[in-house]
C-alpha positions in Angstrom: -20.9 24.2 -24.1 -19.3 27.5 -23.1 -18.7 26.2 -19.5 -17.0 23.1 -20.9 -14.8 25.2 -23.2 -13.9 27.4 -20.3 -13.0 24.4 -18.1 -10.9 22.9 -20.8 -9.1 26.2 -21.4 -8.5 26.6 -17.7 -7.1 23.0 -17.4 -4.7 23.6 -20.4 -3.5 26.9 -18.9 -2.8 25.1 -15.6 -1.0 22.3 -17.3 1.1 24.8 -19.3 2.1 26.5 -16.0 3.4 23.2 -14.7 5.2 22.5 -17.9 7.0 25.9 -17.8 8.0 25.2 -14.2 9.5 21.8 -15.1 6.9 20.0 -13.0 5.1 18.1 -15.8 6.3 15.1 -17.9 4.9 12.6 -20.3 4.8 8.9 -19.4 2.9 5.7 -19.0 0.6 5.0 -16.0 0.4 1.4 -14.8 -3.1 2.1 -13.4 -4.5 3.9 -16.4 -2.6 1.5 -18.7 -2.1 4.3 -21.1 0.0 7.3 -22.0 -0.5 10.3 -19.6 0.9 13.4 -18.1 2.5 13.3 -14.6 2.3 16.4 -12.5 4.5 17.4 -9.6 2.1 19.6 -7.6 4.3 19.8 -4.4 7.8 19.0 -3.4 6.7 15.9 -1.3 6.3 13.7 -4.4 5.0 10.6 -2.5 1.6 12.3 -2.1 1.7 15.0 -4.7 3.1 13.5 -8.0 -0.2 12.8 -9.8 -1.2 11.1 -13.0 -3.4 13.7 -14.7 -5.9 11.0 -15.9 -6.5 8.8 -12.8 -4.9 11.0 -10.0 -2.8 8.0 -8.8 0.3 8.7 -6.7 3.7 7.1 -7.0 3.4 4.3 -4.4 0.1 3.2 -6.0 1.7 3.0 -9.4 4.7 1.2 -7.9 2.7 -1.6 -6.4 0.9 -2.3 -9.7 4.2 -2.4 -11.5 5.5 -4.9 -8.9 2.4 -7.0 -9.2 2.8 -7.2 -13.0 6.5 -8.1 -12.6 6.5 -10.6 -9.7 3.1 -12.1 -10.1 2.1 -12.0 -13.8 -1.1 -14.0 -13.4 -2.4 -12.0 -10.4 -5.7 -11.3 -12.1 -6.5 -15.0 -11.9 -5.6 -15.5 -8.3 -7.4 -15.3 -5.0 -6.3 -12.1 -3.3 -6.9 -10.6 0.1 -6.2 -6.9 0.6 -6.3 -5.5 4.2 -7.3 -1.9 4.7 -7.6 -1.0 1.0 -7.9 2.6 -0.1 -7.2 4.6 -3.2 -7.2 4.1 -7.0 -4.7 1.2 -6.8 -7.1 -0.9 -4.6 -9.9 -0.1 -7.0 -7.8 -1.2 -10.0 -6.9 -4.5 -8.3 -10.5 -5.2 -7.3 -11.8 -4.4 -10.8 -9.3 -6.7 -12.5 -9.4 -9.6 -10.1 -12.8 -11.5 -9.7 -11.5 -13.4 -6.6 -10.4 -10.2 -4.8 -11.5 -9.9 -1.1 -11.0 -6.7 1.0 -11.3 -6.3 4.7 -11.0 -3.5 7.3 -10.5 -3.7 11.1 -13.5 -2.1 12.8 -13.2 -1.6 16.5 -17.0 -2.1 17.1 -17.5 -5.3 14.9 -16.7 -8.9 15.8 -13.9 -10.5 13.6 -15.3 -12.3 10.6 -18.6 -10.4 10.5 -19.7 -7.7 8.1 -20.1 -4.0 8.7 -21.8 -2.1 5.9 -21.0 -5.0 3.6 -17.3 -5.1 4.5 -15.8 -8.0 6.4 -14.0 -7.2 9.7 -10.5 -8.7 10.1 -7.5 -8.0 12.2 -4.2 -8.8 10.6 -2.9 -10.0 14.0 -5.6 -12.7 14.3 -7.4 -13.4 11.1 -10.4 -15.7 10.9 -9.6 -17.1 7.5 -8.6 -20.8 7.2 -5.0 -21.9 6.5 -3.8 -21.5 2.9 -6.8 -19.4 1.9 -5.1 -17.0 -0.5 -2.5 -16.9 -3.3 -1.7 -13.3 -2.6 -1.9 -10.8 0.3 -1.7 -7.1 -0.3 -1.2 -4.2 2.2 -0.6 -0.6 1.2 0.9 1.6 3.9 -0.4 -0.6 6.7 2.6 -2.1 8.6 3.8 1.2 10.0 0.5 1.1 12.0 0.3 -2.5 13.3 0.8 -2.9 17.0 2.0 -6.5 16.9 3.6 -7.0 13.5 5.2 -10.3 14.5 1.7 -11.8 14.9 0.6 -10.1 11.7 3.4 -11.6 9.6 2.8 -15.1 11.1 -0.9 -14.8 10.3 -0.2 -13.7 6.7 2.1 -16.7 6.2 -0.6 -18.9 7.7 -3.4 -17.8 5.4 -1.1 -17.8 2.3 -0.9 -20.9 0.1 2.5 -22.5 -0.3 4.4 -20.3 -2.7 2.1 -17.4 -2.1 3.2 -13.8 -1.7 2.6 -10.8 0.4 3.2 -7.7 -1.7 3.1 -4.4 0.2 4.3 -0.8 0.6 5.2 1.2 3.7 7.7 3.9 4.7 11.1 2.3 5.2 14.2 3.8 6.8 17.2 1.7 5.7 19.6 4.2 7.3 18.3 2.9 10.7 20.3 -0.1 11.9 17.5 -1.1 14.2 13.8 -0.6 13.8 12.3 2.0 16.2 9.1 1.0 18.0 7.0 4.1 18.6 4.1 2.6 20.6 3.0 -0.6 22.3 0.0 -2.1 24.1 0.5 -2.8 27.8 -2.2 -4.4 29.9 -4.8 -3.3 27.3 -3.6 0.3 27.4 -1.7 2.1 24.6 1.8 3.3 25.7 3.7 5.8 23.6 7.4 5.2 23.3 8.0 8.1 21.0 6.1 11.3 20.2 2.8 10.2 18.6 2.5 10.6 14.8 -0.7 9.9 12.9 -1.4 9.2 9.2 -4.6 9.3 7.2 -7.1 6.5 7.7 -9.9 5.7 5.2 -12.3 4.6 7.9 -11.3 6.8 10.8 -11.1 10.6 10.7 -8.8 10.6 13.7 -6.1 8.8 11.6 -3.8 5.9 12.2 -1.1 5.9 14.8 2.4 5.2 13.5 3.7 2.3 15.6 7.0 1.5 13.9 9.8 3.2 12.0 11.1 0.2 10.1 14.9 -0.1 9.7 17.4 -2.1 7.7 16.7 -5.2 9.9 13.1 -5.3 8.5 13.6 -8.3 6.2 15.2 -10.3 9.0 12.3 -9.5 11.2 9.8 -10.9 8.7 11.9 -14.1 8.2 12.3 -14.7 12.0 8.6 -14.3 12.7 7.1 -15.9 9.6 9.7 -17.9 7.7 9.0 -15.8 4.6 11.9 -14.4 2.4 11.5 -10.8 1.4 12.7 -9.0 -1.8 12.9 -5.2 -1.8 12.0 -3.8 -5.2 12.7 -0.2 -6.1 12.5 1.5 -9.4 12.7 5.3 -10.0 11.6 6.2 -13.5 9.7 9.4 -14.2 8.4 8.0 -17.5 6.4 5.7 -15.3 5.6 8.3 -12.7 7.9 6.5 -10.3 9.9 9.2 -8.6 9.2 9.8 -4.9 10.2 9.1 -1.3 9.5 5.7 0.2 8.9 4.1 -3.2 10.0 0.6 -2.2 7.7 -2.4 -2.7 8.2 -5.4 -0.6 7.6 -9.0 -1.8 7.5 -11.7 0.9 7.2 -15.3 -0.3 6.0 -18.3 1.6 8.1 -21.3 0.9 6.5 -23.7 -1.5 6.1 -27.3 -0.2 
């Protein structure tokens, strides 16, 4: 009992310090689905603006907000998420009985299971045509080596009228997308200084392969025929205040 009281007092003291520094605000979390307190723990809000209840970060809350806005019945749909990770993926899986997740494992044949998880490569998926109502990727497309193939494959496995909803760092100030790496004769070639981001299945991280510019939506249409909406809301009462907060919604044309 004394330990619990001490922990509660310590937590209240810490929250009070954030409040005094102007780094705490009340709001509604789309993942908790309840009122909460949002805490700005560091200046880089994209990774350090937490919900005090579920510890979600802005981009995770943003994709759930976009799901609820652009795809009201997503809980009833057949969803595939590639390379899931974090509380937002857990939230989607918990609320969608037809949710399927996959990872790309270098040592596992495509379509087979590793530790109960199906191995799939976005560039050459083994799913049949028109398998899913909705595709989700969260911070994946800055790491894909051949995104043209990946977008074509996503369009192929989506049902007519289906959507790909995703997040990624986006640089609209760039007139042209910058490719940072490519595969040449089976060998990785760096075109820019290598940068790596965290990877839920690889401690070495994921190589950043593209810095996507303002031409991004045209690139998707050219390679997949899908039209893309860029959705951006910044509202601290929803914990939506950070860098790279855009959510992208690509639609496959209905027949």
